[in-house]
Each structure stands twice: as C-alpha cells, then as structure tokens.
C-alpha positions, 0 to 999 in steps of 0.5 A: 846619176847624182851629178845629173840630179844635182845639175837638174836641181841647179837648173830648176832653181835658176828657172824659179829665181829668174821668174818675174812675178807681177800684177796690174793695178795698185798692189803689194806682194808679201813673202813675210809679215812683220818679219816672219815668213808666210806659213803654208804659202809663198806669196800674199798679194793685197790689191787696192781693188780687184776688177775684171781687168786685174791680172797676175802674171808669172813669167819664167823660162819654161814652156809649161806653166799653169794656174789653178785654185786651192779648191781645185788644184787638178783643174787648170784655169790657165795654161799658156806660155805668158802665164797671165791669170785673169778673173782674179777673186778676193780671198782666193788661193792660187797655185802656179805650177812651173815644170811640176814645181808649185808656188802658192798665192793668196789674194786679198782685195783691200777695198773689201776690208776698209776700216771704219773708225767712229769714235775714240774716248778715254774711260771716264775714270780719272782715279784709275788712269795713273799708270794705265789708261783705257781708250774705248774704240768704236770701229768696224775693222774686219779681220784679215786672214789667208788660207793654206792649201791644206785648209789651215786659216792663218790670221793677218794682223792689222796694225794701227798707230796711236799717237799722242803728246807727253812730256819727257824728263831729260837728265842731261838738261834737267828739264822737261821736253815735249815728246810724241808717242806712237804705239802700234795696236792690233785691230779689230779691238774695242779697247786700247790700253795705254801703258804710258799715260800722258803727262800733259793734256793731249788728244789721241789720234788713231791712224791705220792700217799698215796695209793702207800705208804699204799701198800708199793710200790715205789712212783712216783716222779718228781723234779723241776729244782733248784729254786732261792728264792725271798722271803725275811725275817729279824729278828732284834737282838740287842746287847748292850755294857754291864756295871758291876759297881754297882753304876749305876742303870738300867745299861745294864747288858745283851746284849739284854736289852730293858730298860737301863741307858744312854749312851747305845751303841747297834749293831742291826743285820738285820739277813736277809736271804742272799743272797736273801735280797739285800737292807736295810733301817733302821729308828730310831724314838724317841717318834714316831719322825723320827731321821734318816735313814740308808742303811747298812746291820747292824746298830750301834747306841749310845743312849744318850738322854732319851726317847722311841726309835723304831728301824725299819728295812725294807728289800727288793730285786730287785723282790720287795719282802719286809719284816720288823722287829722292836724293842723298847728301852727305855732310862731312865731319869737321877738321881745322888745321892752323899753319905756322907761317905766312908770307904776305910779300905780294908774290901771291903765295901764302899771302894770308894767315888762313886755316885749312878746314872743313865743316866748321859752322862757327868760327872766331879768331883773335891775333895778338902782338907780343904786347898782347894787343889785339891786331886782328879779329874775324869770324869767317873761316874762309877769310884770314889776316893779310898781315896788316894793322890798320891798313899798314904792313905789320912787323915781321915776327911771331904773333899769338892767335886764339881760335874758338870754333865748332864743327858740324859734327859737334866737335869744339876747337879751342886752339892757341899758338904762334903764327910767324909773319915772314915777308922775305923777298918777292919772287 
C-alpha cells in the first residue's frame, strides 16, 4: 500500500510539473516577489489591461480540470479539458483544481493602477541637508495587494527608482569622479529621504514602477528642478618634495611619504568639492599640541623638527555643512656618521667624501690638508667633496675635517677627524 501511495504521489507531481500555465495579452506571472515566495497563493498574474478577450489557460495531462473563484470555491466557473478561464476580473482570486489538487491565483489589471507622478521638490531647508535630504513628492500611486483564500490581505511593494548625479572620491587616483546614484523607494509615499545627498548640483529623477518595467511598458517619471548641492566633503592629499641622494636615510623618495627625514616640505591639497565648499581651516599639531591654524584652500609647510605631526582640515560653507580630514606625518630623529676613507678613482664606488645622515637641518663641513689649509667647504649634507682642489685631483693621503651640524631633534654635532683619500686602481 505504501509503495502504491508513493507511486501515486510521484505521478501527481509529474502531472503538476508538466502543466502549462499561460495567458493572453501582455502579462507577467510571479511565484515570488523581491526574492520572497508568495504567501498563501501560488501565482500572481499582472496584466497590462484586461479585456473581454483576456484568458488564462492551465493545461495538464488530466481529464478533470475546473476553475472557481476564492469567493465561491465550490461553484466551478469552467469545467473542460483545455482549462481556459475567460471573463477574467481585476483584483480577483481564482482556483484551478487538477485531480483534487488546487492551485491559487490572484489577478491584477495594471492599467487600473497606473502611477501619476506630479512634482518632486527638495525641501527648502539647505541648512538641514548636510547629511540627509527630504524630497517632497506629489503623486497618485494606488497601493497594490492580493488576498489569500483564507481572507488575508497581503500588500505588494511598488518600487520606484530615484536617480541623481554626485561626486565620488577615488583613493587609487586621488581625484573626484562622476557617479550616478540609483536608489529604490516604495510608493505610495509623499516624502523621499535621501540619505546620501549629492556633492554637486543635480536634478533628481523618479521613475517606475518595477511592474511597468517587467511588463516592458514606458515607465512614469518626474524630474525635479536643478538642485544646488550643500553637502561638503574633503580628502587631504599630501605631496612631498622628494630627494634622491643615497647618503640620506629615510629620505622622502616618493610624494606620499608619511615618515621621513627633515627637512620635509609638503603641499597639502584639500580636494574639497567645489564650489560647494567655501571655508577652510587647517591645523597642524605636533605631538598633540597645536602649532598654528591657516585658512587657505591648500597648505604648504616645511617640517624641520623631529616628532609626530597631525594635519587636520575642516571644510564648511554658509549652510553650516561640515566635513573634515586628517593625515599624520612623522619626522625621524637625527643621525650623522662620517666615513674614514673615500676613493675618487672613477669606478663609481665611494667617489665622494659624504656623510651618512638623516634629519640634519643645518650643516657645515671644512676639509683641511696637512698644512691646515682649507681645501673644500660645503653646507649641503646631500653633497660631498669629490677629491679635487681647484678642479685638479688632490694628493692621496690623510685630510682633516671639521663638521658643525644641527639635527631636527635639537641635537648638535661637532665632529673632527681624519678622512683618507685613496685612489687605488680603477676596476
């Protein structure tokens, strides 16, 4: 007996699965909405207009198929082999029964619920639009719903798309790019809350709904007047002056350096969304203590003291919209080391008498020969003595140097000693 029941169930499932469910005209059949299975019914059919010629057909390998309404489930309205249900009505539930198995269908005529969008206007409160914008919508959008055989009313969401332009910051390119925003809203509603106000002037366009799109119809739409943006945004981009000499440790080799040897000159660009942003306030703090403020759009600063610096920017406008950005730069402590020998023989290795250093902000070096005559003097720690006196190669041997230097951390260097000039053989 159990095997027979199992066999019968398999046959019944096969009959249902191969059934053909179609209709006439332009329509869309749903078994789920927004990824959620329909509750209480099996199918929702939305027609682009119902006429006396509209039919729903359910074909299956069965000799007993009948149609009835939710309101009178025991009174068949159709009983025939090809199972064609005519005289379809809007907002009506139907039952199709196949060999005592029932399927529940709800029908909607979309033309009876066409949306009318009249106006779309931002609220005239710019000072309240920094982080959230309210759009006032004048519309006539009837709610959609279906009913279940047990009398429950299930609302159907009608989604409309709000589209507008804004600006988006790209961290990879360090620049603003144009961006189109599209956000879904459920109607009917009289206000739309824009949680991401635009960063540039734009027009808002509301189009919909999702069922018109599914039916391939021209959607309703309304466009706002040109909206003047009030939200501000900024993104600091720091560009350091670079140095390439290898005798300096922690030198700023790239423009976006965050840890470097002093002196370090940096241009800080505000990258605010113009012309919305109007007022600027820069703050530079060293080890959390405020050094100064500036009100320029961009800032140039030369770091000559060791420490950790925080550069803060606050941008606002007449509507009191505000944004901020910050970066951190560390200036390392000083160091100065003097070599014992250099070999200016043209082989490209150790050609100059140079110091290994970092964060040296003042530098002076004298070189004397054995008779205490000055043969060379320079003030740039990136440079050195090439072993020549008045353009001619100096004699090999020991020379005497005197160095006076000051580090970014305040350390003073007073160094004296011998440097050996050896030429040897060129490789």
